[in-house]
C-alpha positions in Angstrom: -22.1 18.4 21.1 -23.4 15.2 19.5 -23.8 12.1 21.6 -21.7 9.3 20.1 -23.4 6.6 22.2 -20.3 5.8 24.1 -20.6 4.7 27.7 -17.5 6.7 28.8 -16.1 10.1 27.6 -13.0 10.0 25.4 -10.1 12.4 25.9 -8.0 13.5 23.0 -4.3 12.4 23.3 -1.2 12.0 21.3 0.6 9.3 23.3 3.1 6.9 21.7 2.2 3.3 22.4 3.3 -0.2 21.3 1.0 -3.0 20.2 2.4 -6.3 21.6 1.6 -9.9 21.9 0.6 -11.1 25.5 4.2 -12.4 25.7 5.6 -8.9 25.0 6.7 -9.3 21.4 6.2 -6.0 19.5 3.7 -6.0 16.6 3.8 -2.3 15.7 4.1 1.2 17.3 1.1 3.5 17.3 -0.2 6.8 18.5 -3.1 6.7 21.0 -5.3 9.5 19.5 -8.1 9.3 22.1 -8.7 7.2 25.2 -11.4 6.5 27.7 -11.9 4.1 30.6 -13.2 1.5 28.2 -11.1 1.8 25.0 -9.1 3.9 22.6 -8.6 5.0 19.0 -5.1 4.0 17.7 -3.2 5.4 14.7 -0.8 2.7 13.6 2.7 3.5 12.3 2.2 1.0 9.5 -0.8 -0.8 7.8 -0.8 -4.1 9.6 -3.8 -6.1 10.6 -4.2 -6.1 14.4 -4.9 -9.4 16.1 -8.3 -10.0 17.7 -6.7 -9.5 21.1 -3.4 -7.9 22.1 -1.7 -5.8 24.8 -1.2 -2.1 24.4 1.9 -0.8 26.2 1.4 2.9 27.0 4.9 3.6 28.5 8.4 3.0 27.2 9.2 0.7 30.1 6.1 -1.4 29.4 4.7 -1.0 33.0 1.5 0.7 31.9 -0.1 -2.1 29.8 -3.7 -2.6 28.9 -5.2 -5.9 27.4 -7.2 -5.0 24.3 -9.7 -6.4 21.9 -9.8 -5.0 18.3 -13.3 -3.6 17.7 -12.7 -2.1 14.2 -9.8 -1.3 11.9 -9.6 0.8 8.7 -6.1 0.7 7.4 -3.9 2.5 10.0 -6.7 3.6 12.3 -8.3 1.2 14.8 -10.8 1.3 17.6 -10.1 -1.0 20.6 -11.8 -1.9 23.8 -10.0 -2.6 27.0 -10.6 -6.1 28.4 
């Protein structure tokens, strides 16, 4: 297995999430394709530019929320770090 240089191991997932503003306003839905303790790879439902920072809601009720920073984005796929 090739070392990706990541500090924490990522786990493959297929979890529905929602990218929101800190105030809770929805920006877009996404699928969390992999996740680690420090970040995640998102597949967005539509091609929209992510803000520099946002909140990722990982549950329908919004209780599991993670503040994020956009690290990179190529169309509908983005890498984020948890802040």
